[in-house]
Legacy VTK file of the C-alpha trace (Angstrom):
# vtk DataFile Version 3.0
C-alpha trace
ASCII
DATASET POLYDATA
POINTS 173 float
0.000 0.000 0.000
1.132 3.524 -0.730
2.268 5.401 2.381
0.861 8.863 3.089
3.220 11.230 4.955
2.005 12.899 8.186
-0.804 10.377 8.501
-1.851 9.043 11.888
-3.456 5.951 10.367
-1.817 3.094 8.462
-2.379 3.262 4.704
-4.787 0.293 4.604
-6.990 1.750 7.333
-6.830 5.186 5.757
-7.938 3.764 2.410
-10.947 2.040 4.029
-11.971 5.194 5.910
-11.342 7.603 3.042
-14.328 6.439 1.006
-16.293 9.075 2.953
-14.362 11.885 1.229
-14.229 10.304 -2.231
-16.918 12.668 -3.568
-14.901 15.709 -2.527
-11.792 14.169 -4.079
-13.573 13.619 -7.400
-14.547 17.295 -7.435
-11.005 18.471 -6.569
-9.088 16.109 -8.889
-8.988 18.583 -11.836
-7.084 20.965 -9.532
-4.166 18.503 -9.488
-3.653 17.512 -13.145
-0.228 15.908 -12.701
-1.203 13.723 -9.735
-2.109 10.771 -11.977
1.237 10.998 -13.806
3.235 11.202 -10.580
1.355 8.264 -9.047
2.063 6.170 -12.155
5.745 7.171 -12.159
6.088 6.279 -8.485
4.297 2.958 -9.135
1.518 3.642 -6.661
-1.267 1.095 -6.451
-4.004 3.695 -5.930
-5.976 5.859 -8.331
-5.599 9.657 -8.174
-9.101 9.968 -6.711
-8.334 7.420 -3.998
-5.023 9.082 -3.163
-6.598 12.540 -2.982
-9.393 11.130 -0.826
-6.806 9.565 1.486
-4.972 12.914 1.715
-8.187 14.769 2.557
-9.123 12.243 5.238
-5.629 12.289 6.714
-5.575 16.089 6.747
-8.970 16.254 8.449
-7.779 13.857 11.155
-4.582 15.891 11.520
-6.638 19.101 11.868
-9.023 17.657 14.472
-6.196 16.185 16.544
-4.048 19.315 16.594
-7.011 21.682 16.939
-8.097 19.816 20.065
-4.612 19.910 21.558
-3.869 23.533 20.648
-7.300 24.747 21.741
-6.851 23.053 25.122
-3.411 24.673 25.464
-4.733 28.102 24.477
-7.602 27.871 26.960
-5.162 26.776 29.686
-2.832 29.745 29.154
-5.715 32.190 28.895
-5.659 32.954 25.168
-8.679 32.696 22.905
-9.743 29.179 22.011
-10.022 30.089 18.317
-6.245 30.704 18.022
-5.585 26.957 18.371
-8.021 26.205 15.563
-6.472 28.852 13.300
-2.931 27.589 13.887
-4.080 24.014 13.348
-5.833 25.007 10.108
-2.669 26.646 8.764
-0.562 23.590 9.605
-3.207 21.306 8.091
-3.040 23.161 4.780
0.750 22.764 4.817
0.400 19.037 5.561
-2.166 18.594 2.772
0.114 20.106 0.138
3.029 18.032 1.403
0.911 14.913 0.993
-0.109 15.927 -2.532
3.555 16.572 -3.451
4.729 13.217 -2.042
4.104 11.138 -5.224
6.208 13.622 -7.203
9.013 13.244 -4.670
8.804 9.434 -4.883
8.716 9.544 -8.699
11.745 11.847 -8.852
13.635 9.566 -6.477
12.767 6.523 -8.598
13.743 8.231 -11.872
16.980 9.432 -10.276
17.815 5.861 -9.270
17.119 4.660 -12.810
19.311 7.359 -14.343
22.114 6.867 -11.825
22.352 3.136 -12.561
21.767 3.290 -16.321
25.356 3.974 -17.433
26.978 1.236 -15.300
24.306 -1.240 -16.477
24.868 -0.301 -20.123
28.611 -0.749 -19.671
27.948 -4.170 -18.165
25.670 -5.049 -21.111
28.322 -3.902 -23.599
31.010 -6.034 -21.962
28.788 -9.107 -21.863
27.702 -8.659 -25.489
31.333 -8.418 -26.595
32.046 -11.607 -24.626
29.400 -13.511 -26.577
26.755 -13.811 -23.863
23.201 -14.113 -25.321
20.954 -11.067 -24.865
18.381 -12.880 -22.736
21.095 -14.066 -20.343
22.441 -10.520 -20.155
18.992 -9.229 -19.222
18.724 -11.873 -16.508
22.184 -10.925 -15.199
21.231 -7.233 -15.053
17.958 -8.065 -13.288
19.867 -10.081 -10.684
22.549 -7.407 -10.181
22.407 -4.517 -7.743
21.253 -1.695 -10.023
18.318 -0.595 -7.822
15.206 0.427 -9.731
16.825 -0.512 -13.030
17.145 -4.139 -11.906
13.485 -4.105 -10.886
12.502 -2.874 -14.353
14.563 -5.624 -15.974
12.913 -8.196 -13.676
9.511 -7.026 -14.956
10.731 -7.344 -18.553
12.116 -10.853 -17.886
8.817 -11.862 -16.300
6.941 -10.596 -19.374
9.323 -12.405 -21.734
8.900 -15.637 -19.785
5.131 -15.294 -20.125
5.393 -15.107 -23.922
5.733 -11.398 -24.689
8.207 -10.597 -27.460
11.568 -9.228 -26.203
11.189 -5.871 -27.932
7.673 -5.360 -26.586
8.709 -6.356 -23.057
11.657 -3.951 -23.056
9.564 -1.072 -24.422
6.918 -1.439 -21.705
LINES 1 174
173 0 1 2 3 4 5 6 7 8 9 10 11 12 13 14 15 16 17 18 19 20 21 22 23 24 25 26 27 28 29 30 31 32 33 34 35 36 37 38 39 40 41 42 43 44 45 46 47 48 49 50 51 52 53 54 55 56 57 58 59 60 61 62 63 64 65 66 67 68 69 70 71 72 73 74 75 76 77 78 79 80 81 82 83 84 85 86 87 88 89 90 91 92 93 94 95 96 97 98 99 100 101 102 103 104 105 106 107 108 109 110 111 112 113 114 115 116 117 118 119 120 121 122 123 124 125 126 127 128 129 130 131 132 133 134 135 136 137 138 139 140 141 142 143 144 145 146 147 148 149 150 151 152 153 154 155 156 157 158 159 160 161 162 163 164 165 166 167 168 169 170 171 172
């Protein structure tokens, strides 16, 4: 399950509870046009509507929790009770936008890992090809090596090839 930062609930529980805010998420989804792309790039197993619904639910829980604590503190020290709610609202907005930006952060980290390991993997492929190793065996070797996300991508391609997909099609996917 896809982790949501600053969430008090585990992702599975949050997903079950967030169906209550799914209608609001469907209305707000056009506001975040790149969310679907970033979720796909980070290989999230949730739809953009589900993720946005989970963020809204998590932010509401965050707001209620901190509003209760800050309001109690403000009443104790003699300030107005509404100051705690205002401060909590401001922090909740910050948390919400951090949660929305999280898939982009994960996607950038994944792409960075792919790019960082691409040149060493290509050098390895070149050496093995010059040594006469068959291409399929080279792909298996790369998938079993420690090239991070790149090895994972090659494992997916090997799995597709083993299930009957043509090599070119598997590598393009």
